GUBANU-824378 format. One record per residue: residue number from 1; residue in one letter; x, z, y of N, C-alpha, C, O in turn. Coordinates in pm, 1 decimal. Atoms other than C-alpha are relative to their C-alpha. Layout:
<sites>
<site num="NUM" residu="a" n_xx="X" n_zz="Z" n_yy="Y" ca_xx="X" ca_zz="Z" ca_yy="Y" c_xx="X" c_zz="Z" c_yy="Y" o_xx="X" o_zz="Z" o_yy="Y"/>
...
</sites>
This chain:
<sites>
<site num="1" residu="m" n_xx="60.9" n_zz="-11.7" n_yy="-128.7" ca_xx="16.8" ca_zz="3.7" ca_yy="-3.1" c_xx="63.4" c_zz="16.7" c_yy="129.4" o_xx="2.8" o_zz="-15.6" o_yy="231.6"/>
<site num="2" residu="g" n_xx="-76.2" n_zz="-36.7" n_yy="-108.7" ca_xx="269.7" ca_zz="103.5" ca_yy="238.5" c_xx="87.0" c_zz="-111.6" c_yy="35.9" o_xx="103.3" o_zz="-133.4" o_yy="156.0"/>
<site num="3" residu="y" n_xx="-44.9" n_zz="151.3" n_yy="-24.9" ca_xx="467.1" ca_zz="-242.2" ca_yy="202.7" c_xx="-103.5" c_zz="-90.6" c_yy="46.1" o_xx="-83.5" o_zz="-180.3" o_yy="128.0"/>
<site num="4" residu="l" n_xx="101.7" n_zz="124.8" n_yy="-67.0" ca_xx="164.3" ca_zz="-434.9" ca_yy="267.6" c_xx="-33.6" c_zz="25.4" c_yy="137.1" o_xx="-51.6" o_zz="-67.7" o_yy="215.6"/>
<site num="5" residu="l" n_xx="28.2" n_zz="-42.4" n_yy="-130.1" ca_xx="92.6" ca_zz="-240.6" ca_yy="570.0" c_xx="136.8" c_zz="-75.0" c_yy="94.2" o_xx="130.8" o_zz="-161.9" o_yy="181.2"/>
<site num="6" residu="v" n_xx="-142.0" n_zz="78.0" n_yy="-42.8" ca_xx="457.9" ca_zz="-341.1" ca_yy="665.8" c_xx="-3.8" c_zz="-133.6" c_yy="19.2" o_xx="50.3" o_zz="-173.8" o_yy="122.2"/>
<site num="7" residu="i" n_xx="7.1" n_zz="161.8" n_yy="6.6" ca_xx="399.5" ca_zz="-712.7" ca_yy="609.3" c_xx="-101.3" c_zz="-21.8" c_yy="80.2" o_xx="-83.1" o_zz="-116.3" o_yy="157.1"/>
<site num="8" residu="i" n_xx="89.9" n_zz="51.6" n_yy="-82.9" ca_xx="86.8" ca_zz="-720.4" ca_yy="783.2" c_xx="63.2" c_zz="41.6" c_yy="158.6" o_xx="57.7" o_zz="-35.7" o_yy="254.3"/>
<site num="9" residu="s" n_xx="-65.9" n_zz="-25.1" n_yy="-149.8" ca_xx="261.9" ca_zz="-547.8" ca_yy="1095.0" c_xx="100.3" c_zz="-89.4" c_yy="37.2" o_xx="117.6" o_zz="-120.7" o_yy="155.0"/>
<site num="10" residu="t" n_xx="-91.7" n_zz="132.2" n_yy="-46.3" ca_xx="530.4" ca_zz="-818.5" ca_yy="1074.2" c_xx="-40.1" c_zz="-102.4" c_yy="58.7" o_xx="11.9" o_zz="-158.1" o_yy="155.4"/>
<site num="11" residu="l" n_xx="57.5" n_zz="117.5" n_yy="-60.0" ca_xx="290.5" ca_zz="-1080.8" ca_yy="1107.2" c_xx="-87.9" c_zz="32.4" c_yy="108.8" o_xx="-133.7" o_zz="-62.3" o_yy="172.7"/>
<site num="12" residu="m" n_xx="44.5" n_zz="-28.9" n_yy="-141.9" ca_xx="121.7" ca_zz="-885.8" ca_yy="1394.9" c_xx="81.0" c_zz="-8.1" c_yy="90.2" o_xx="33.1" o_zz="-50.4" o_yy="195.4"/>
<site num="13" residu="g" n_xx="-123.1" n_zz="-6.8" n_yy="-84.3" ca_xx="451.9" ca_zz="-858.5" ca_yy="1570.7" c_xx="6.5" c_zz="-177.9" c_yy="43.2" o_xx="-0.2" o_zz="-218.2" o_yy="159.3"/>
<site num="14" residu="a" n_xx="-19.9" n_zz="146.5" n_yy="-7.9" ca_xx="490.2" ca_zz="-1257.1" ca_yy="1520.6" c_xx="-95.6" c_zz="-57.2" c_yy="99.5" o_xx="-62.5" o_zz="-130.5" o_yy="192.7"/>
<site num="15" residu="v" n_xx="108.4" n_zz="49.1" n_yy="-50.8" ca_xx="146.3" ca_zz="-1317.9" ca_yy="1639.0" c_xx="-6.6" c_zz="29.4" c_yy="173.8" o_xx="-30.7" o_zz="-56.7" o_yy="258.4"/>
<site num="16" residu="s" n_xx="-13.3" n_zz="-41.5" n_yy="-125.0" ca_xx="186.0" ca_zz="-1077.3" ca_yy="1967.7" c_xx="114.2" c_zz="-74.8" c_yy="64.5" o_xx="103.3" o_zz="-96.4" o_yy="185.2"/>
<site num="17" residu="q" n_xx="-103.5" n_zz="82.9" n_yy="-107.1" ca_xx="525.8" ca_zz="-1283.2" ca_yy="2068.5" c_xx="-79.9" c_zz="-126.7" c_yy="22.6" o_xx="-88.0" o_zz="-168.6" o_yy="138.1"/>
<site num="18" residu="m" n_xx="36.7" n_zz="137.1" n_yy="-47.8" ca_xx="350.8" ca_zz="-1610.7" ca_yy="2043.1" c_xx="-105.6" c_zz="28.6" c_yy="109.3" o_xx="-102.4" o_zz="-53.7" o_yy="200.8"/>
<site num="19" residu="m" n_xx="79.2" n_zz="-1.7" n_yy="-92.0" ca_xx="71.7" ca_zz="-1481.4" ca_yy="2256.4" c_xx="69.4" c_zz="19.6" c_yy="140.3" o_xx="24.9" o_zz="-33.5" o_yy="242.1"/>
<site num="20" residu="l" n_xx="-90.9" n_zz="-48.1" n_yy="-122.3" ca_xx="341.0" ca_zz="-1336.1" ca_yy="2517.3" c_xx="62.7" c_zz="-135.5" c_yy="53.7" o_xx="65.6" o_zz="-167.2" o_yy="172.6"/>
<site num="21" residu="k" n_xx="-55.2" n_zz="150.1" n_yy="-7.4" ca_xx="508.8" ca_zz="-1696.7" ca_yy="2473.0" c_xx="-98.4" c_zz="-95.4" c_yy="66.1" o_xx="-62.9" o_zz="-177.9" o_yy="150.3"/>
<site num="22" residu="h" n_xx="102.3" n_zz="70.5" n_yy="-67.8" ca_xx="179.8" ca_zz="-1847.2" ca_yy="2563.9" c_xx="-25.7" c_zz="66.0" c_yy="155.8" o_xx="-51.2" o_zz="-16.1" o_yy="243.9"/>
<site num="23" residu="s" n_xx="26.6" n_zz="-49.2" n_yy="-141.8" ca_xx="131.0" ca_zz="-1642.0" ca_yy="2885.2" c_xx="126.6" c_zz="-59.7" c_yy="64.6" o_xx="104.4" o_zz="-126.0" o_yy="165.9"/>
<site num="24" residu="a" n_xx="-145.8" n_zz="18.9" n_yy="-81.2" ca_xx="531.4" ca_zz="-1709.9" ca_yy="2992.1" c_xx="-38.3" c_zz="-162.0" c_yy="25.4" o_xx="-40.3" o_zz="-198.1" o_yy="143.1"/>
<site num="25" residu="r" n_xx="18.4" n_zz="104.2" n_yy="-43.0" ca_xx="446.2" ca_zz="-2069.1" ca_yy="2963.3" c_xx="-112.3" c_zz="-71.4" c_yy="112.1" o_xx="-129.4" o_zz="-186.0" o_yy="153.7"/>
<site num="26" residu="q" n_xx="127.3" n_zz="18.6" n_yy="-120.8" ca_xx="158.6" ca_zz="-2062.3" ca_yy="3214.0" c_xx="55.7" c_zz="24.9" c_yy="134.9" o_xx="144.9" o_zz="109.3" o_yy="143.1"/>
<site num="27" residu="s" n_xx="-10.1" n_zz="-52.0" n_yy="-150.1" ca_xx="187.1" ca_zz="-2043.1" ca_yy="3599.6" c_xx="-126.1" c_zz="38.1" c_yy="67.9" o_xx="-239.1" o_zz="-10.2" o_yy="60.0"/>
<site num="28" residu="y" n_xx="113.9" n_zz="-67.7" n_yy="-58.0" ca_xx="-0.7" ca_zz="-1829.8" ca_yy="3800.4" c_xx="2.5" c_zz="38.4" c_yy="152.7" o_xx="100.9" o_zz="61.4" o_yy="223.0"/>
<site num="29" residu="s" n_xx="9.2" n_zz="19.0" n_yy="-160.7" ca_xx="-130.9" ca_zz="-1809.4" ca_yy="4144.3" c_xx="77.1" c_zz="134.8" c_yy="88.7" o_xx="106.3" o_zz="136.1" o_yy="208.3"/>
<site num="30" residu="a" n_xx="-43.8" n_zz="-135.4" n_yy="-65.6" ca_xx="6.9" ca_zz="-1450.1" ca_yy="4214.8" c_xx="91.2" c_zz="45.6" c_yy="-102.7" o_xx="69.0" o_zz="18.5" o_yy="-220.7"/>
<site num="31" residu="w" n_xx="-90.9" n_zz="-50.9" n_yy="89.8" ca_xx="308.9" ca_zz="-1273.9" ca_yy="4065.2" c_xx="-38.8" c_zz="115.1" c_yy="-116.2" o_xx="12.0" o_zz="135.7" o_yy="-226.4"/>
<site num="32" residu="w" n_xx="37.2" n_zz="-98.0" n_yy="96.0" ca_xx="110.6" ca_zz="-987.3" ca_yy="3930.0" c_xx="-100.5" c_zz="-39.6" c_yy="-99.3" o_xx="-134.5" o_zz="37.3" o_yy="-189.1"/>
<site num="33" residu="r" n_xx="91.3" n_zz="43.3" n_yy="115.1" ca_xx="-134.3" ca_zz="-1199.8" ca_yy="3730.6" c_xx="117.9" c_zz="-46.6" c_yy="-108.6" o_xx="69.7" o_zz="-60.6" o_yy="-220.9"/>
<site num="34" residu="e" n_xx="-78.1" n_zz="10.9" n_yy="86.9" ca_xx="193.5" ca_zz="-1282.6" ca_yy="3541.4" c_xx="15.5" c_zz="119.1" c_yy="-113.9" o_xx="64.6" o_zz="105.7" o_yy="-226.0"/>
<site num="35" residu="y" n_xx="-13.8" n_zz="-104.1" n_yy="75.0" ca_xx="176.6" ca_zz="-958.6" ca_yy="3402.1" c_xx="-164.3" c_zz="90.6" c_yy="-61.1" o_xx="-187.1" o_zz="150.7" o_yy="-166.0"/>
<site num="36" residu="i" n_xx="142.8" n_zz="-20.3" n_yy="60.5" ca_xx="-216.1" ca_zz="-875.0" ca_yy="3400.2" c_xx="-74.0" c_zz="-131.9" c_yy="-1.8" o_xx="-121.2" o_zz="-203.5" o_yy="86.6"/>
<site num="37" residu="n" n_xx="89.5" n_zz="108.2" n_yy="40.8" ca_xx="-372.7" ca_zz="-1122.1" ca_yy="3221.2" c_xx="-36.7" c_zz="21.1" c_yy="-173.7" o_xx="22.7" o_zz="99.9" o_yy="-247.3"/>
<site num="38" residu="i" n_xx="46.6" n_zz="-53.6" n_yy="129.7" ca_xx="-553.8" ca_zz="-1127.2" ca_yy="2882.2" c_xx="124.9" c_zz="-24.2" c_yy="-122.6" o_xx="141.2" o_zz="46.2" o_yy="-222.3"/>
<site num="39" residu="w" n_xx="-126.3" n_zz="54.0" n_yy="92.1" ca_xx="-245.3" ca_zz="-1291.4" ca_yy="2696.3" c_xx="82.0" c_zz="79.6" c_yy="-8.5" o_xx="115.0" o_zz="107.4" o_yy="-123.8"/>
<site num="40" residu="v" n_xx="-111.3" n_zz="-125.6" n_yy="6.6" ca_xx="16.2" ca_zz="-1015.4" ca_yy="2790.8" c_xx="-71.1" c_zz="118.1" c_yy="-16.7" o_xx="-9.2" o_zz="208.5" o_yy="-72.9"/>
<site num="41" residu="i" n_xx="61.1" n_zz="-141.0" n_yy="58.7" ca_xx="-240.5" ca_zz="-731.9" ca_yy="2753.0" c_xx="-8.3" c_zz="4.4" c_yy="-114.6" o_xx="33.7" o_zz="103.1" o_yy="-175.1"/>
<site num="42" residu="s" n_xx="69.7" n_zz="20.3" n_yy="165.3" ca_xx="-371.3" ca_zz="-845.8" ca_yy="2413.4" c_xx="151.2" c_zz="-15.3" c_yy="-74.2" o_xx="161.9" o_zz="42.4" o_yy="-182.4"/>
<site num="43" residu="g" n_xx="-135.6" n_zz="23.4" n_yy="85.7" ca_xx="22.7" ca_zz="-951.8" ca_yy="2299.8" c_xx="74.1" c_zz="155.8" c_yy="-19.6" o_xx="144.2" o_zz="195.9" o_yy="-112.6"/>
<site num="44" residu="y" n_xx="-76.8" n_zz="-169.1" n_yy="-10.5" ca_xx="133.5" ca_zz="-563.4" ca_yy="2403.8" c_xx="-60.3" c_zz="68.9" c_yy="-71.4" o_xx="-6.7" o_zz="163.0" o_yy="-129.9"/>
<site num="45" residu="s" n_xx="96.4" n_zz="-132.0" n_yy="67.0" ca_xx="-184.8" ca_zz="-401.1" ca_yy="2249.6" c_xx="13.1" c_zz="-39.5" c_yy="-156.6" o_xx="-21.9" o_zz="43.0" o_yy="-240.9"/>
<site num="46" residu="i" n_xx="-27.6" n_zz="35.5" n_yy="141.5" ca_xx="-93.0" ca_zz="-603.9" ca_yy="1912.5" c_xx="104.8" c_zz="56.4" c_yy="-30.6" o_xx="108.4" o_zz="117.5" o_yy="-137.4"/>
<site num="47" residu="m" n_xx="-119.7" n_zz="-69.7" n_yy="21.9" ca_xx="253.8" ca_zz="-482.4" ca_yy="1950.4" c_xx="23.9" c_zz="130.0" c_yy="-33.4" o_xx="94.2" o_zz="176.2" o_yy="-123.3"/>
<site num="48" residu="v" n_xx="8.6" n_zz="-157.1" n_yy="23.8" ca_xx="190.7" ca_zz="-132.2" ca_yy="1990.8" c_xx="-83.3" c_zz="33.3" c_yy="-145.9" o_xx="-37.5" o_zz="113.5" o_yy="-227.2"/>
<site num="49" residu="l" n_xx="82.4" n_zz="-12.9" n_yy="130.9" ca_xx="-84.5" ca_zz="-148.2" ca_yy="1695.6" c_xx="101.9" c_zz="-13.6" c_yy="-113.9" o_xx="97.8" o_zz="62.0" o_yy="-211.0"/>
<site num="50" residu="s" n_xx="-77.3" n_zz="31.4" n_yy="97.9" ca_xx="202.6" ca_zz="-307.7" ca_yy="1498.9" c_xx="89.0" c_zz="102.7" c_yy="-19.9" o_xx="122.0" o_zz="137.4" o_yy="-133.4"/>
<site num="51" residu="l" n_xx="-100.4" n_zz="-151.3" n_yy="31.9" ca_xx="444.1" ca_zz="10.7" ca_yy="1571.1" c_xx="-59.2" c_zz="117.8" c_yy="-53.7" o_xx="1.7" o_zz="211.3" o_yy="-105.8"/>
<site num="52" residu="l" n_xx="85.5" n_zz="-110.2" n_yy="39.2" ca_xx="180.3" ca_zz="228.1" ca_yy="1493.9" c_xx="-36.5" c_zz="-5.2" c_yy="-160.2" o_xx="-49.6" o_zz="98.6" o_yy="-224.9"/>
<site num="53" residu="i" n_xx="35.0" n_zz="35.4" n_yy="117.7" ca_xx="94.6" ca_zz="67.1" ca_yy="1162.8" c_xx="142.8" c_zz="21.4" c_yy="-79.8" o_xx="145.4" o_zz="66.3" o_yy="-194.4"/>
<site num="54" residu="n" n_xx="-126.3" n_zz="-51.5" n_yy="102.0" ca_xx="493.7" ca_zz="99.4" ca_yy="1061.6" c_xx="24.5" c_zz="134.3" c_yy="4.8" o_xx="101.7" o_zz="179.0" o_yy="-80.1"/>
<site num="55" residu="l" n_xx="-28.2" n_zz="-130.7" n_yy="-26.5" ca_xx="495.1" ca_zz="443.9" ca_yy="1178.1" c_xx="-116.8" c_zz="84.0" c_yy="-124.6" o_xx="-96.7" o_zz="189.3" o_yy="-185.1"/>
<site num="56" residu="w" n_xx="89.8" n_zz="-16.7" n_yy="119.7" ca_xx="191.5" ca_zz="470.8" ca_yy="928.5" c_xx="72.5" c_zz="10.4" c_yy="-125.9" o_xx="96.6" o_zz="105.0" o_yy="-200.9"/>
<site num="57" residu="a" n_xx="-75.7" n_zz="16.2" n_yy="138.5" ca_xx="370.6" ca_zz="327.9" ca_yy="662.2" c_xx="112.1" c_zz="88.0" c_yy="-28.3" o_xx="128.1" o_zz="102.1" o_yy="-149.5"/>
<site num="58" residu="i" n_xx="-109.0" n_zz="-75.8" n_yy="-1.5" ca_xx="675.1" ca_zz="555.9" ca_yy="707.9" c_xx="-77.9" c_zz="117.9" c_yy="-29.8" o_xx="-69.8" o_zz="145.3" o_yy="-149.5"/>
<site num="59" residu="h" n_xx="106.7" n_zz="-88.7" n_yy="36.9" ca_xx="423.1" ca_zz="836.5" ca_yy="702.5" c_xx="-16.3" c_zz="14.5" c_yy="-148.9" o_xx="26.1" o_zz="109.1" o_yy="-215.3"/>
<site num="60" residu="i" n_xx="68.5" n_zz="0.1" n_yy="153.0" ca_xx="276.1" ca_zz="753.2" ca_yy="358.5" c_xx="133.3" c_zz="-42.0" c_yy="-100.0" o_xx="102.5" o_zz="-65.1" o_yy="-216.9"/>
<site num="61" residu="g" n_xx="-97.5" n_zz="17.1" n_yy="106.1" ca_xx="627.5" ca_zz="684.2" ca_yy="182.0" c_xx="89.6" c_zz="-117.2" c_yy="11.7" o_xx="188.0" o_zz="-119.5" o_yy="-62.2"/>
<site num="62" residu="v" n_xx="-82.7" n_zz="107.1" n_yy="-26.2" ca_xx="782.3" ca_zz="374.6" ca_yy="291.7" c_xx="138.1" c_zz="43.5" c_yy="80.6" o_xx="126.5" o_zz="92.2" o_yy="193.1"/>
<site num="63" residu="l" n_xx="-123.0" n_zz="-34.6" n_yy="-83.0" ca_xx="1167.6" ca_zz="435.3" ca_yy="398.9" c_xx="-0.3" c_zz="-78.9" c_yy="133.2" o_xx="-52.3" o_zz="-190.1" o_yy="142.3"/>
<site num="64" residu="a" n_xx="-4.1" n_zz="66.3" n_yy="-128.2" ca_xx="1233.7" ca_zz="355.2" ca_yy="765.4" c_xx="113.5" c_zz="-138.8" c_yy="-21.8" o_xx="105.6" o_zz="-240.8" o_yy="46.7"/>
<site num="65" residu="q" n_xx="-92.2" n_zz="92.9" n_yy="31.2" ca_xx="1533.4" ca_zz="143.4" ca_yy="613.3" c_xx="-66.4" c_zz="-123.2" c_yy="-39.4" o_xx="-37.3" o_zz="-233.1" o_yy="7.7"/>
<site num="66" residu="e" n_xx="51.9" n_zz="96.1" n_yy="47.4" ca_xx="1309.9" ca_zz="-51.7" ca_yy="423.9" c_xx="-104.0" c_zz="-91.4" c_yy="97.1" o_xx="-123.3" o_zz="-212.7" o_yy="88.6"/>
<site num="67" residu="v" n_xx="99.2" n_zz="65.1" n_yy="-108.4" ca_xx="1049.9" ca_zz="-119.3" ca_yy="717.6" c_xx="89.5" c_zz="-84.0" c_yy="80.8" o_xx="50.6" o_zz="-197.4" o_yy="108.8"/>
<site num="68" residu="s" n_xx="-109.5" n_zz="77.8" n_yy="-82.0" ca_xx="1378.7" ca_zz="-235.3" ca_yy="927.1" c_xx="26.4" c_zz="-142.7" c_yy="-78.1" o_xx="43.7" o_zz="-246.8" o_yy="-14.8"/>
<site num="69" residu="i" n_xx="-51.9" n_zz="118.5" n_yy="80.2" ca_xx="1458.2" ca_zz="-491.9" ca_yy="649.4" c_xx="-114.2" c_zz="-92.7" c_yy="10.4" o_xx="-98.3" o_zz="-210.1" o_yy="44.0"/>
<site num="70" residu="i" n_xx="95.0" n_zz="83.0" n_yy="7.8" ca_xx="1121.0" ca_zz="-610.6" ca_yy="620.4" c_xx="-35.4" c_zz="-66.4" c_yy="159.6" o_xx="-78.3" o_zz="-180.2" o_yy="178.7"/>
<site num="71" residu="e" n_xx="32.3" n_zz="43.2" n_yy="-138.9" ca_xx="1075.5" ca_zz="-644.4" ca_yy="997.8" c_xx="77.9" c_zz="-116.4" c_yy="38.7" o_xx="33.4" o_zz="-198.6" o_yy="118.8"/>
<site num="72" residu="c" n_xx="-81.4" n_zz="93.9" n_yy="-57.4" ca_xx="1364.0" ca_zz="-866.0" ca_yy="1033.2" c_xx="-39.1" c_zz="-137.5" c_yy="-33.2" o_xx="9.0" o_zz="-229.7" o_yy="32.6"/>
<site num="73" residu="i" n_xx="92.6" n_zz="113.5" n_yy="-1.5" ca_xx="1124.1" ca_zz="-1147.1" ca_yy="875.9" c_xx="-21.7" c_zz="-55.9" c_yy="156.4" o_xx="-15.3" o_zz="-176.7" o_yy="179.1"/>
<site num="74" residu="n" n_xx="59.1" n_zz="42.8" n_yy="-121.7" ca_xx="1024.6" ca_zz="-1175.9" ca_yy="1229.7" c_xx="107.2" c_zz="-91.9" c_yy="52.8" o_xx="61.4" o_zz="-187.3" o_yy="115.8"/>
<site num="75" residu="y" n_xx="-82.5" n_zz="72.8" n_yy="-51.8" ca_xx="1335.1" ca_zz="-1336.1" ca_yy="1325.1" c_xx="25.8" c_zz="-151.7" c_yy="-46.0" o_xx="106.5" o_zz="-233.4" o_yy="-1.8"/>
<site num="76" residu="l" n_xx="20.0" n_zz="107.8" n_yy="87.2" ca_xx="1229.2" ca_zz="-1608.8" ca_yy="1069.9" c_xx="-131.3" c_zz="-92.2" c_yy="61.2" o_xx="-128.0" o_zz="-211.5" o_yy="91.4"/>
<site num="77" residu="l" n_xx="116.4" n_zz="2.2" n_yy="-13.9" ca_xx="866.6" ca_zz="-1610.7" ca_yy="1153.2" c_xx="-26.9" c_zz="-93.8" c_yy="154.0" o_xx="-76.7" o_zz="-204.8" o_yy="173.2"/>
<site num="78" residu="i" n_xx="8.8" n_zz="30.5" n_yy="-163.0" ca_xx="883.0" ca_zz="-1643.2" ca_yy="1553.2" c_xx="74.5" c_zz="-143.9" c_yy="17.5" o_xx="-9.1" o_zz="-223.2" o_yy="61.0"/>
<site num="79" residu="p" n_xx="-29.4" n_zz="102.0" n_yy="-11.6" ca_xx="1095.0" ca_zz="-1942.6" ca_yy="1567.1" c_xx="-86.2" c_zz="-101.4" c_yy="-88.9" o_xx="-114.7" o_zz="-208.2" o_yy="-34.9"/>
<site num="80" residu="l" n_xx="79.6" n_zz="93.2" n_yy="67.5" ca_xx="887.6" ca_zz="-2116.4" ca_yy="1288.4" c_xx="-126.3" c_zz="-7.2" c_yy="83.0" o_xx="-167.7" o_zz="-120.1" o_yy="109.5"/>
<site num="81" residu="a" n_xx="143.2" n_zz="-11.8" n_yy="-62.5" ca_xx="554.1" ca_zz="-2011.4" ca_yy="1476.6" c_xx="26.0" c_zz="-101.6" c_yy="122.9" o_xx="-57.2" o_zz="-189.0" o_yy="147.2"/>
<site num="82" residu="a" n_xx="1.6" n_zz="65.6" n_yy="-139.5" ca_xx="696.5" ca_zz="-2164.8" ca_yy="1816.1" c_xx="12.2" c_zz="-133.7" c_yy="-39.0" o_xx="-33.8" o_zz="-219.5" o_yy="36.3"/>
<site num="83" residu="w" n_xx="-33.7" n_zz="136.3" n_yy="26.6" ca_xx="794.6" ca_zz="-2466.4" ca_yy="1649.4" c_xx="-136.2" c_zz="-76.1" c_yy="-62.8" o_xx="-152.6" o_zz="-195.9" o_yy="-39.8"/>
<site num="84" residu="l" n_xx="98.3" n_zz="50.3" n_yy="45.7" ca_xx="472.9" ca_zz="-2524.2" ca_yy="1468.3" c_xx="-153.3" c_zz="28.7" c_yy="138.4" o_xx="-242.5" o_zz="-55.5" o_yy="147.9"/>
<site num="85" residu="v" n_xx="88.0" n_zz="-13.3" n_yy="-85.3" ca_xx="233.0" ca_zz="-2388.4" ca_yy="1756.9" c_xx="60.0" c_zz="-58.8" c_yy="141.6" o_xx="-26.3" o_zz="-108.7" o_yy="213.8"/>
<site num="86" residu="f" n_xx="-13.4" n_zz="37.0" n_yy="-158.2" ca_xx="411.6" ca_zz="-2485.6" ca_yy="2096.3" c_xx="127.2" c_zz="-130.3" c_yy="-23.8" o_xx="168.2" o_zz="-198.5" o_yy="70.1"/>
<site num="87" residu="k" n_xx="-62.5" n_zz="161.3" n_yy="41.9" ca_xx="636.7" ca_zz="-2788.4" ca_yy="1926.2" c_xx="142.3" c_zz="54.1" c_yy="56.2" o_xx="205.4" o_zz="-38.7" o_yy="106.8"/>
<site num="88" residu="e" n_xx="-115.6" n_zz="-12.1" n_yy="-47.1" ca_xx="957.1" ca_zz="-2608.0" ca_yy="2034.3" c_xx="104.9" c_zz="-28.0" c_yy="-109.2" o_xx="95.1" o_zz="29.7" o_yy="-217.5"/>
<site num="89" residu="p" n_xx="-104.0" n_zz="30.0" n_yy="84.0" ca_xx="1273.2" ca_zz="-2758.7" ca_yy="1867.5" c_xx="75.0" c_zz="95.1" c_yy="-39.2" o_xx="111.8" o_zz="169.8" o_yy="51.5"/>
<site num="90" residu="v" n_xx="-82.9" n_zz="-84.7" n_yy="78.5" ca_xx="1481.1" ca_zz="-2545.2" ca_yy="1606.5" c_xx="146.3" c_zz="-100.9" c_yy="54.5" o_xx="168.5" o_zz="-216.0" o_yy="17.0"/>
<site num="91" residu="t" n_xx="-147.9" n_zz="61.2" n_yy="-9.5" ca_xx="1847.7" ca_zz="-2638.7" ca_yy="1751.9" c_xx="69.6" c_zz="68.0" c_yy="-123.0" o_xx="25.6" o_zz="138.4" o_yy="-214.0"/>
<site num="92" residu="k" n_xx="-113.1" n_zz="-37.0" n_yy="72.0" ca_xx="2148.0" ca_zz="-2578.1" ca_yy="1586.0" c_xx="53.6" c_zz="142.9" c_yy="42.9" o_xx="102.7" o_zz="231.7" o_yy="-26.8"/>
<site num="93" residu="r" n_xx="-39.9" n_zz="-138.4" n_yy="-57.0" ca_xx="2215.8" ca_zz="-2302.4" ca_yy="1829.3" c_xx="-86.5" c_zz="120.8" c_yy="-48.3" o_xx="-36.2" o_zz="231.3" o_yy="-68.8"/>
<site num="94" residu="k" n_xx="66.7" n_zz="-89.2" n_yy="46.6" ca_xx="1909.0" ca_zz="-2123.5" ca_yy="1714.4" c_xx="28.3" c_zz="30.2" c_yy="-134.7" o_xx="45.4" o_zz="145.7" o_yy="-173.8"/>
<site num="95" residu="m" n_xx="-42.0" n_zz="-54.9" n_yy="148.7" ca_xx="1985.3" ca_zz="-2146.5" ca_yy="1352.4" c_xx="127.6" c_zz="57.8" c_yy="-31.8" o_xx="143.0" o_zz="122.4" o_yy="-135.4"/>
<site num="96" residu="v" n_xx="-139.7" n_zz="-71.7" n_yy="0.2" ca_xx="2348.7" ca_zz="-2037.0" ca_yy="1406.5" c_xx="-68.0" c_zz="154.0" c_yy="27.3" o_xx="-52.4" o_zz="246.7" o_yy="-52.2"/>
<site num="97" residu="a" n_xx="27.1" n_zz="-147.0" n_yy="-65.2" ca_xx="2195.1" ca_zz="-1727.9" ca_yy="1593.7" c_xx="-90.2" c_zz="71.5" c_yy="-112.1" o_xx="-72.0" o_zz="191.7" o_yy="-131.5"/>
<site num="98" residu="i" n_xx="86.1" n_zz="-66.5" n_yy="114.2" ca_xx="1939.8" ca_zz="-1646.6" ca_yy="1306.5" c_xx="81.0" c_zz="17.5" c_yy="-101.3" o_xx="83.1" o_zz="132.5" o_yy="-145.1"/>
<site num="99" residu="g" n_xx="-101.5" n_zz="-16.6" n_yy="93.4" ca_xx="2204.1" ca_zz="-1706.0" ca_yy="1049.5" c_xx="86.4" c_zz="130.5" c_yy="47.3" o_xx="110.6" o_zz="218.2" o_yy="-35.6"/>
<site num="100" residu="i" n_xx="-88.3" n_zz="-106.4" n_yy="-16.3" ca_xx="2410.1" ca_zz="-1461.6" ca_yy="1205.0" c_xx="-66.0" c_zz="142.3" c_yy="36.0" o_xx="9.1" o_zz="239.8" o_yy="39.8"/>
<site num="101" residu="i" n_xx="86.3" n_zz="-119.3" n_yy="11.8" ca_xx="2124.8" ca_zz="-1184.5" ca_yy="1255.0" c_xx="-11.0" c_zz="17.1" c_yy="-133.7" o_xx="2.8" o_zz="134.0" o_yy="-169.7"/>
<site num="102" residu="i" n_xx="22.6" n_zz="-23.7" n_yy="119.8" ca_xx="2064.7" ca_zz="-1247.1" ca_yy="891.2" c_xx="144.9" c_zz="77.3" c_yy="-81.5" o_xx="142.5" o_zz="186.3" o_yy="-138.5"/>
<site num="103" residu="v" n_xx="-102.3" n_zz="-61.6" n_yy="26.4" ca_xx="2408.3" ca_zz="-1181.5" ca_yy="795.0" c_xx="30.0" c_zz="161.0" c_yy="39.8" o_xx="53.2" o_zz="250.4" o_yy="-41.5"/>
<site num="104" residu="g" n_xx="-25.6" n_zz="-124.9" n_yy="-64.1" ca_xx="2457.7" ca_zz="-883.0" ca_yy="1036.4" c_xx="-128.2" c_zz="111.8" c_yy="-83.0" o_xx="-103.6" o_zz="232.1" o_yy="-91.3"/>
<site num="105" residu="v" n_xx="100.7" n_zz="-89.8" n_yy="55.2" ca_xx="2138.0" ca_zz="-721.1" ca_yy="859.7" c_xx="32.2" c_zz="46.6" c_yy="-144.8" o_xx="17.9" o_zz="155.3" o_yy="-200.7"/>
<site num="106" residu="i" n_xx="-71.1" n_zz="-9.7" n_yy="143.7" ca_xx="2294.3" ca_zz="-795.7" ca_yy="526.1" c_xx="97.6" c_zz="112.5" c_yy="-29.2" o_xx="100.4" o_zz="190.0" o_yy="-124.8"/>
<site num="107" residu="v" n_xx="-142.2" n_zz="-72.0" n_yy="21.9" ca_xx="2622.4" ca_zz="-622.5" ca_yy="592.4" c_xx="-35.7" c_zz="143.1" c_yy="57.6" o_xx="20.8" o_zz="244.4" o_yy="16.2"/>
<site num="108" residu="f" n_xx="27.1" n_zz="-124.8" n_yy="-8.1" ca_xx="2457.7" ca_zz="-352.7" ca_yy="760.5" c_xx="-78.6" c_zz="95.8" c_yy="-90.3" o_xx="-70.1" o_zz="218.6" o_yy="-89.4"/>
<site num="109" residu="f" n_xx="62.0" n_zz="-122.3" n_yy="114.2" ca_xx="2221.5" ca_zz="-228.3" ca_yy="460.0" c_xx="85.1" c_zz="-10.1" c_yy="-93.3" o_xx="70.0" o_zz="83.7" o_yy="-171.5"/>
<site num="110" residu="l" n_xx="-80.5" n_zz="5.6" n_yy="110.7" ca_xx="2471.8" ca_zz="-314.2" ca_yy="225.0" c_xx="75.8" c_zz="119.5" c_yy="12.0" o_xx="160.5" o_zz="147.6" o_yy="-72.7"/>
</sites>
């Protein structure tokens, strides 16, 4: 049950990032509207809910280290979602950065 919660939380994190990216791609008439709009408020709300789900999963027995490992899936999901939703190119530089992050995670947890 706990691991399923962490996976759901990870997916929610990716969705919240896409909502924030959608907001960042728009232009607004006033500077404050960049921060006070439905996309930003919803994105951060989902992000907070994702955090609370992770804390609940840790409370019911999932190790914090395991949560961290599963959450690293976001480093793959977010560029993939940006490519699918916003047609952002996945450049060599992004692939190298993702690779470095993954190697760092592996080294850290070994």
